[in-house]
N, C-alpha and C positions, 0 to 999 in steps of 0.2 A: 207782555215782557218777551223780549227776543230770546229764542232758544237756538243754540248752535246746532247745525245739522248732525254732528256726531252724537249730541244728546238726544235728538229726536230719534235717531237710528237705535240708540240704546233702549229708549223707552218702548219703541215699537217691538224690538226683539223680546223684551221682557213681557209685554202684553201677549205676544204670540205664544210664548212658552207657557204662561199661566192659563191662557185659554185652552191650550192643548192639554195641559195637566188636569184642568177642571173637567174637560170632556172625557178624559181617561177615568177619573174618579167616578163620574156619573155613570159611565158605561159599566165599570166594575161593580159598583154598588147596586145598580139597577138589576143585575142578574141575581142578586141575593136578598134584596129587600124591596118593598113596594116603591113605586116610582116617586111618590111624594116624600117618603122617608129618605130615599136615595138622594133626591135633590137637596133636602135640608142638610143631610150629613155631608154631602159634597161641598156645599157652601161653607159650612162650619170648619171642616177639615182644611179646606183651601185657605181660609182666613188665618187659621192657626199656623199653618206651615209657611204662609207668606210672611207672617210676623216673625217666625223663627228664622227664616232664610235671610230677611233683610236686617234683623238684629245681628245675625252672624256676620253679614257682609259689611255693614256700616258701623258696628260697635265692637263686637267681640274680636273679630279678626284684627282690625287696626289697633285697638287698645291693648289687647293681650297677646294674640298669636304673633303678629308682626313685630311686637316689642319684646318677643322672646320670653313672655310670662306664661310658659306652657302649662305649668301646674294649675295656675288659677284658671286658665282658659279651659282645660279639660274638666276641672271641677264644675265650672259654670255650665258647660255644655251638658254634662251628665245630669245636673240638677234640672236643667230645662227639659231634657229627655224624660225624666221621671215625672215632672210636672205635666208634660204633654199627655202622657199615658193615663194619668189620673183624670185629666180633662176629657180625653177620648172616652174613657169608661163612663164618665158622667154624661157625656153626650149620648152614648148608647142607651144608658138607663132612662134618659129623659125622652129620647126620640123613638125608641122601639121596644118598650117593655112588653106590650101585648104581643108583638111579633116574636119576641124571644120566648115567651110562654107557649105560643102556638108551635114554634119550632121544637120546643122541648117535648110537647105532647106528641107531635108528629114523629120525632125520633124515638120516643118511648114506645109508640105503637109499632113502628117498624122493627124495633129491636126486642119486642116481646115483653114489655113491662117497664116499670119505673127505673130499674137498675140500668137497662140499656139507654133509657131516655136521659138519665143524668150523665152517663158516659158520653152520649152524643152531644149533649149540651156543652159539656166540658171541652170536647174536641172542637166544637163550633167556635166557642169563645177563644180557645187556644190558637186556632187558625187565624181568627180575626186579629188577635194581638200580634201574631207574627207578621201579618200583612201590614199592620200599622207601623211596626218596627222597620220593616223593609222600606215602606214609602217615606217615612220620616228620615231614615238614614240616607236614602237616595237624595232627598231635598237638601239635607245637610252637606253631603259630599259635593253636590252640584254647586251650592252656594260657596263652599270653601274653594273649589276649583276655580269658580268665577273670580273670586277675590284674588287668588294667587296669580291667575292669568292677567287680571287688570293691573295688579301691582307690578308684575314683570314688564308689561307694556309701558307703564308709567315710568319705571326706572330706565327702561331703554330710551324713551323719549327724552328724559332728563339728561341721560348720558350723551345722546346725540346733540342736544341743545348746548350742553357744556362744551362738547368738542367743537361745535360750530363757533361758540363765543370765544373759545381759546384760539381757534384758527384765525378769526377776525382780529382779535387783539394782537396776535403775533404778526399778522400781515401789516396791520397799522403801525406796529413798532418798527418793522423792517423798512416800511415806506418812509417813516419819519427820519430814519437814519440816512436814507438815500437823498431825499429832496434837498436838505440844507447844503450838502456838499456840492451838488450841481449848481445851486444858486451862488455859492461863494466863488466857484470857478468862473461863472459867467460874469459876476460883478468885477472880478479881478481883470478879466479881459476888457470889459468896458472901461475900467479905470486906466488901463494901459493905453487905450485908444484916445481917451480924453487928454492924457498927458502929452502925447505926441501930436494932438490936434489933427487926427486922421479924418479924411473925407468919408471914410467908411463908417464913421460913428453912427449916423442915422439908421443905416440898414442893419447894423449890428444891434442897435437898440430895439429895432423892430423884431429881429430874430429872438432877442432876449424876451421881449413881450410875448411872443408866441410860445416860447418855452415855459414861461411862468403861467400862462393861461392853461397850457397842457397839464402842468404839475398841479395847479390849484383846482381846476375844474375836471378835466378828463380823467385824471388819475384817481379821483374819488370813486370811479366806477370799477366794478370787478374786471371788466374787459373793455378794450378799446379796439378800434379798427387798426389793422396793421399799418395802414398808410399813415396814420397819425404818429405811430411810434417811429416809422421811418423818417418822417419830417422832423421829429424831435432829434433823432440821431444825426441827420444831416446838419441841422442847426448847431448841434453840439460840436460836430467836427469842424464846421466853419469857424466857430469861436476859438477852438483849440488851435487852428492854423494861424490865427492872428497873433499868437504869442511871439512868433518869430517871422521875420520877413522871408527867411529862407529856412526850410526844414526838409526833412527827408520825404520819401514818397508815401502817400496815403492813397490806396486804391480801394474803391467802393463798388460793389456789384450787387444792386438790389433789383435788377431788372426782372428776375424770374420769381419775384414775390407777389403773391395775390394780396393786394392791399385791402380787399374786402373782408378777409378773414379776421376773426376776433382773437385778441391775445391779451394776457395780463399786462398792465402797463409797467414800464421801467424794468423789463426783464433783461434786455441786452446791454443797457448802458453801463452797468458795473464792469462787464468784460471789456467794453470799448475804452472806458476810462482807465482800466488797468493797463491796456495796451499802450495808451498814450503816456502813462506815467512811467512805465518800465522799459519802453523801447528806446528811450533817449532819442525821440524823433527830432529834437532840435539839431541833432547832428545830421545835416543833410547829406553827408557823404555815405553814412552807413546805416542810419536809422530808417526803418520802413514798417508799414502796417498794411495788412490786406484784410478787408471785410467782405463777407459774402452772406447774403440772405436769400433763400429761395424756398418755395413751397411746392410740394407734389401732392395734389389732392388735399388731404387734411394733415399731411406731414410737413412740419416746418423744420428747416435745416439752417442753422446759423453757425458761421465759422469766423474765427478771428486768428490771424497769425501776425506775430510781430517779432522784430529783431531783439536780440539781447545784447547790450553793449559789452564789449570785451573788457572795458575798464570800469571800475566801480563808480557809481554816481549816487548823489544824494536823492533820497525819496521824501515825498511830502509826508510830514508827520501827521497831518490831518487828512488821511486818506479816506476812501469810500468805505462801504460797509464790509468789504472783504469777500473773497470767494467762498469762504465757509458759510457766511450768511446767505449768499446767493444760493448755495446748495440747499439750505434750510427752506428758503422761500420757494424754490422749485419743488421741493418735497411736499410742501403744504398745498401749492397750487395745482401741481400735476403729479399726484402720487401714482406711480406705476405707469405713467404715460410720458416719461421723458428719459433721456439718456444724455449724460454730461461726461465728456472726455476732455481732460486737461493734461497736457504733456509739456515737459520742458527739456530741451536739449541744450547743447553747448551754446548755440547762437540763435535758437529759435524757441519761441513760446507759442503754443497753439491751444485753441479752445474750439471744441465742436459740440454743439447743443442740438439735439433733436427732440421735438415736441409733437406728440400726437394730439392735434386740436379736436 
């Protein structure tokens, strides 16, 4: 059966800990009991404390402590502690009765009679109980800390996964708002060309095909080459220009942009679409748009300036996603790595976007 690397690492770390703990027990008991008794007691103590530790990690902590059933948890732990000390005492009686008697006689001789021997034996047993309490408590605390740390890591991973899923769902939602509007605009332009039987219809259809291919395939990726985004923008502008035979000035400067850099798709189109919609570019006497895109190392700078008509004009009721949603998308894609400045004056609307790629 396949075991994930993280599981293998966990198993190995547990093995290293228990081997080290067994070596400590054996070393500690060997200095106080014969080697064969020390080995047997070390094995038995290790097994008991392993059972206690993993019962705490995989049963008591998840079922009681993490479910905030604290009273029940404390009661069960105390019962286990008491039970373990009865078992420890039974192990001592079964594994070293003769050794305990010899220790009593030895202490009695050293202290001048049975009275001193009984006192020494009592102190010996008392010290042993204290050491058992310390070692068992240490194993309990370590198993509890291990469970708490594991639970904290698990919740952190779940939170990160939920955040990632939320991010992806929000981005997909924003993209779904963007794409249909571009498609509707393009189809409207194609329809206008077919009505007037324009010779430009085949080339425009080819551009629309490129735009659809970009939206359907390339935009499914998290990032695309900047040159593809620029191609899409140029096609979009060409289709917009076909609305009117004569319209205002549209100036484009993409010469200083490094097309090999990667960028999230459809970042700039909402701003460009907004400039065409609100500049009244159809008025070739006063309407105008200026687009500039450049990169400096990993810094991308995008600027849009457009005229604002002096007289009111109707707006498309089925507009794009809106600048507020663009802000949200930028915040999701480039948190802390972008700066967006939008200003509106009497006859000028400007957008400046900087992104650290």
